[in-house]
N, C-alpha and C positions, 0 to 999 in steps of 0.2 A: 373525445378529448378530455372530458371531465373525469372519466374512469382512469385514464392514464395519469392525469394530474394527481388524483387521489392515491393511486398506487405508488407513484414516485415519491410523493410527500410522505406516505407511510413508511416506505423503504428508508428514506433519509432520516426520519424520526427514530426508527428502530436502531439504525447505526449510531446516531447521536446518543441515544439513551443507553444502549447496551455496551458501548465501547468508549465511554467518556474517559475512563481511567487508562485504557490502552492507548488512546489518542495522546493523552498527556505523557505516558511512558515512552511512546514513539518519539515525541518531540524532545523529551529529555535525552533519550539515546542518541538522536541525531545531533543535538546541541553539544554533546560531548566531543564530537569531531570539530566543531567550530571553536570550542574552548581550547582544545589542543592544536596540534599541527595537522589535523586530519581533514578529510573531505567527506561530504555527504554524497555517496555514489548511488545514483537512482537507476534501477533496472525495471523496465516494463516489458513484459512478454506479450507478443501478438498485439492486439488493438490497445492494450494498456501501455504501449509505448507513447500513447498520447499524453500520459501523465509526465513522462520524461520530457517531451517537447514542451509541455506547459511549464515544468520546473525550470528549464533552461532558457526558453524563448518567450515565455508568457509576459504579460504586462507587468507582473510583479514576480520576477524570477526568485528562485530559492537560493538563499545565500550559501556559498561554499559548495554548491551542487556541481556534479560532473556526471556524465553518462557512464553507465556500466558497459564494459566490453569484456570478452573472454580473455583478452590479453592485457588487461589493466593490472598493474602491480599494486596490491593493496598492503597497507601497513596496519599495525595494531590500533592506530589512532583513527583510521578510517571507519566509517559506518556505512552500511549498505541498506537501502530501502527497496525491497523487491515487491513488484506488483504482478500478480498472475491471476488468470481467470479461475484456475483450479489448483488445489493443493496436490492433485495427482499429476500435474505436469512434470514430465520427466526432466525437462530443461530446468524448471524451478528447483526440483529436488537436487539436481546435479550442482546447481549454483550454491544451494544451501549447504551441501556436503563439503564443497570446496571452501566456503567461508568458515565453516566449523573447523575444518582441518587447519586453516590459516590463522585461526583465532580472531577472526574479524566479527564483531557484533553486528547483527542485522535485524531489521523488522520486516514483516511480511503482511501484505494485504492479499487475501484470496476469498473465494466464495464460501467455502465450507467452514463450519464451526470448528473451533479447536477441540481436539480430543486426543486420547491416547492412540487411536487408530490413524489420526491425521499426522503423518510423519513430519510434514513441513511445519506444522504448528509446534511440534515437539522440539524441532531443531532451532526455531527462531527464538530470539531474545524477547521479541514482542510480536504478537500476532493479532490481526484484526480481520474479522470475517464480514464480508458484505451481506451475506445471508441470501444471495441470489442462487436459488437452486433450480428454478424453472422460470419460464416466461411469466410476466406480470398479468397479462390479459389473454383471454381466450379469443381466437379468431372465429370466423364463420363456420369452420370445420371442427371447432372444439379443441384445436391445438393451441397450447399456450405460447404466446409470442411476446416479444420485447424483453430482452435480457440486458439491462443497462449497466453492464460491468464497468465500462469506462466512466459513466456518469457517477456511479457510486464511488469508484476509486478517486475520481477528482474531488468529490465531496470530502472524503477522508483526507486527501492531500491538503485541501484548503483548511480543514479543521486543525490538522497537525501543524501546518505552516503558521497559523495564527498563534498557536502556543509557542512554537519554535522562535518566531520573530520576537515575541514578548520576552522569552528567556534571553535572547541575545541583547535586547535593549537593557536588561537588568545587569549586564556584565560591566 
């Protein structure tokens, strides 16, 4: 338990330290929807749909948020926030390409670092990497286990939400 706590704490600290500016940029991008007549459209692929549930139904829901669906009609004032485990997800890349084609600004949270080889990071207006590339702890067989993608994504969500809510209060 102590090793897990140490590893999780380190993961969250690295995210906070390495992505402070991107967290602010994401909040600013999403706040543009609230200032205009847009919506914050939240998409979570696979287990990261938990972020969408939290945004819509959590104790403190995300203002102006609506869930993403493939048949949603998006306007130029809408902003999309996409959560995916991996930048190599075919579904995430498809969504990103559609958003680019429609001229809809969007932010992405995924595991891998931004780079020229990371097409999703190149397409996104703002990109935040959780930095989870393997399990945090070795098990008895030496295999690394515990990949807390949802936990890291929820941490990023809450950090962005704090800034976003602050920006909306200042309006």
